[in-house]
C-alpha positions as CSV (number, residue, x, y, z in Angstrom):
1,M,14.6,69.2,81.3
2,A,16.3,66.3,82.9
3,A,18.6,66.9,85.9
4,A,22.3,66.4,85.4
5,P,23.7,63.1,86.6
6,D,25.2,63.1,90.1
7,D,28.7,62.7,88.7
8,Q,28.3,65.9,86.7
9,A,27.0,68.0,89.6
10,P,29.3,70.8,90.6
11,P,31.2,70.1,93.9
12,K,29.7,71.7,97.0
13,Q,32.0,74.3,98.7
14,R,32.6,73.7,102.4
15,V,31.6,76.6,104.6
16,G,31.9,77.3,108.3
17,R,34.7,76.5,110.7
18,P,37.5,74.1,109.5
19,S,36.9,70.6,110.8
20,T,40.5,70.3,112.1
21,I,43.2,72.7,113.2
22,R,46.9,71.9,113.4
23,L,49.4,72.9,116.1
24,D,51.7,74.6,113.6
25,E,48.8,76.8,112.4
26,I,48.0,77.8,116.0
27,V,51.6,78.7,116.6
28,A,51.9,80.6,113.4
29,A,48.7,82.6,114.1
30,A,50.0,83.4,117.6
31,G,53.3,84.6,116.1
32,E,51.5,86.9,113.7
33,I,49.6,88.4,116.6
34,G,52.8,88.8,118.6
35,L,54.0,87.6,122.0
36,R,53.0,90.9,123.6
37,D,49.4,90.9,122.4
38,V,48.6,87.2,122.0
39,S,45.6,85.6,123.7
40,M,43.8,82.4,123.2
41,S,40.7,84.2,122.1
42,A,42.6,86.3,119.6
43,V,44.2,83.2,118.1
44,A,40.8,81.5,117.9
45,R,39.3,84.5,116.1
46,R,42.1,84.6,113.6
47,L,41.8,80.9,112.8
48,G,38.0,80.9,112.8
49,V,37.7,78.2,115.5
50,T,36.4,78.2,119.1
51,T,38.8,78.8,121.9
52,A,38.1,75.4,123.2
53,A,39.4,73.9,120.0
54,L,42.9,75.3,120.8
55,Y,43.1,73.4,124.0
56,G,43.3,70.1,122.1
57,H,46.8,71.2,121.0
58,V,48.1,73.5,123.7
59,D,47.8,73.5,127.5
60,G,47.0,77.2,127.7
61,L,48.4,80.7,127.0
62,D,51.7,80.1,128.8
63,D,52.3,76.9,126.7
64,L,51.4,78.8,123.5
65,R,53.8,81.6,124.3
66,D,56.5,79.1,125.0
67,R,55.9,77.5,121.6
68,V,55.9,80.9,119.8
69,A,59.2,81.9,121.6
70,T,60.7,78.5,120.6
71,A,59.7,79.0,117.0
72,I,61.4,82.4,117.0
73,V,64.5,81.3,118.7
74,D,64.8,78.4,116.2
75,T,65.3,81.0,113.5
76,F,68.3,82.5,115.2
77,E,71.6,82.0,113.3
78,I,75.0,82.4,114.8
79,P,76.8,85.3,112.8
80,D,80.3,85.2,111.5
81,P,82.1,85.4,114.8
82,G,85.2,87.5,113.9
83,T,88.7,86.9,115.1
84,D,88.8,87.8,118.8
85,L,86.6,87.5,121.9
86,D,85.2,90.9,121.5
87,G,84.2,90.2,117.9
88,V,82.4,87.0,118.9
89,A,80.6,88.7,121.8
90,I,79.6,91.8,119.9
91,R,78.3,89.9,116.8
92,F,76.4,87.4,118.9
93,A,74.8,90.0,121.2
94,T,74.0,92.3,118.3
95,R,72.2,89.6,116.3
96,L,70.4,88.5,119.4
97,R,69.2,92.1,120.1
98,R,68.0,92.5,116.5
99,M,65.9,89.3,116.9
100,V,64.4,90.6,120.2
101,V,63.7,94.0,118.8
102,A,61.9,92.4,115.8
103,H,59.6,90.5,118.2
104,P,58.1,92.7,120.9
105,G,57.5,90.8,124.0
106,L,60.2,88.2,123.4
107,A,62.7,89.7,125.8
108,E,60.2,89.7,128.6
109,H,59.2,86.1,127.9
110,L,62.8,84.8,127.7
111,M,63.7,86.6,131.0
112,H,61.1,84.5,132.8
113,S,60.8,81.3,130.7
114,T,63.5,79.5,128.8
115,P,62.1,77.9,125.5
116,T,63.2,74.4,124.6
117,A,64.9,75.6,121.4
118,G,68.2,77.3,121.1
119,Y,70.4,74.5,122.4
120,D,72.2,74.0,119.1
121,Q,72.8,77.8,118.8
122,Y,74.1,77.8,122.4
123,K,76.6,75.0,121.6
124,L,77.9,76.9,118.5
125,I,78.6,80.2,120.3
126,H,80.0,78.4,123.3
127,R,82.4,76.6,121.0
128,E,83.5,79.9,119.5
129,F,84.6,81.2,123.0
130,V,86.3,77.9,123.8
131,E,88.3,78.0,120.6
132,R,89.5,81.5,121.6
133,G,91.1,80.3,124.8
134,L,88.3,80.1,127.5
135,D,87.7,77.0,129.4
136,A,84.2,75.4,129.1
137,H,83.0,76.9,132.4
138,A,84.1,80.4,131.6
139,A,82.7,80.2,128.1
140,R,79.3,79.1,129.5
141,L,79.4,82.0,132.0
142,I,80.2,84.5,129.2
143,V,77.4,83.2,126.9
144,E,74.8,83.2,129.7
145,E,75.8,86.7,130.9
146,L,75.7,88.0,127.4
147,V,72.1,86.7,126.9
148,G,71.0,88.3,130.1
149,F,72.7,91.6,129.4
150,T,71.2,91.8,125.9
151,L,67.7,91.0,127.1
152,G,68.0,93.4,130.0
153,Y,69.3,96.2,127.7
154,D,66.3,95.8,125.5
155,L,63.9,95.8,128.4
156,I,65.3,98.9,129.9
157,S,65.1,100.7,126.5
158,F,61.4,99.7,126.0
159,R,60.4,100.8,129.5
160,R,61.6,104.4,129.1
161,P,58.7,106.9,128.8
162,P,57.7,107.2,125.1
163,E,58.2,111.0,125.1
164,D,61.8,110.5,126.3
165,Y,62.7,107.6,124.0
166,P,60.2,107.4,121.2
167,D,62.0,104.7,119.1
168,P,64.1,102.4,121.3
169,P,65.4,100.1,118.7
170,T,66.9,102.8,116.6
171,A,67.3,105.7,118.9
172,D,70.7,107.5,118.8
173,T,72.3,109.4,121.6
174,Y,74.6,112.4,121.7
175,A,78.3,112.5,122.6
176,P,79.6,115.4,124.8
177,D,80.8,117.2,121.7
178,G,77.2,117.1,120.3
179,S,77.9,114.5,117.7
180,I,75.5,111.6,117.2
181,V,76.4,108.1,118.4
182,P,74.3,105.5,116.5
183,A,72.3,103.1,118.8
184,D,74.1,100.1,117.4
185,D,77.5,101.6,118.1
186,L,76.5,102.4,121.7
187,F,75.3,98.9,122.2
188,A,78.5,97.4,120.7
189,W,80.5,99.6,123.1
190,A,78.4,98.5,126.1
191,V,78.8,94.8,125.1
192,A,82.6,95.2,124.7
193,A,82.9,97.0,128.1
194,Y,80.7,94.3,129.8
195,V,82.8,91.5,128.3
196,A,86.0,93.2,129.3
197,G,84.8,93.3,132.9
198,L,83.8,89.6,132.8
199,L,87.2,88.6,131.3
200,D,89.0,90.6,133.9
201,A,87.1,88.8,136.6
202,I,87.9,85.5,135.1
203,D,91.6,86.4,134.8
204,R,91.7,87.4,138.5
205,G,89.8,84.2,139.5
206,V,86.8,86.1,140.7
207,L,84.2,83.5,139.6
208,P,80.9,82.3,141.0
209,W,82.4,78.8,141.6
210,A,85.8,80.0,143.0
């Protein structure tokens, strides 16, 4: 029986490692693993390549983490700000906290390394404060302090012993009368109190540049 012509032969399937790997694939794989657990070897295993192949696209683990954090921050959307300064602050901080809670390890990373993304979001929320009567310097102070407060709030929650605080993102607390205060309500109160203190300091002229 004659062999089939070459143009009728079934195509051969490629096996083994992919010949090329893209930067976006590396960042996506690292994001799936998570900032808290990611390593170069874990990403390489997930993609089926050697660890050395990753270094053609990223400088190392710190660079990779920065890129993952940047990709996450790029998804952040400024919420409907509300009508007053408290509304702007609470909605912004609450949305930021939810993003941080959804990505374990993000708060720790942002406290020590600022990703290149987020500038457009910063400009939007900064403008919201300016439109409500703050000058540009005071608005910048409020935004930066809110970010630091929110990240710190999350870090403190996650560092409590598991047996004392088993579910930090959703844990409720108790009021003196025994009623339950939802975690989101407690956080909103803390943000409002913090902003009230900042605004009072601004009104009294107690500022870092005064």
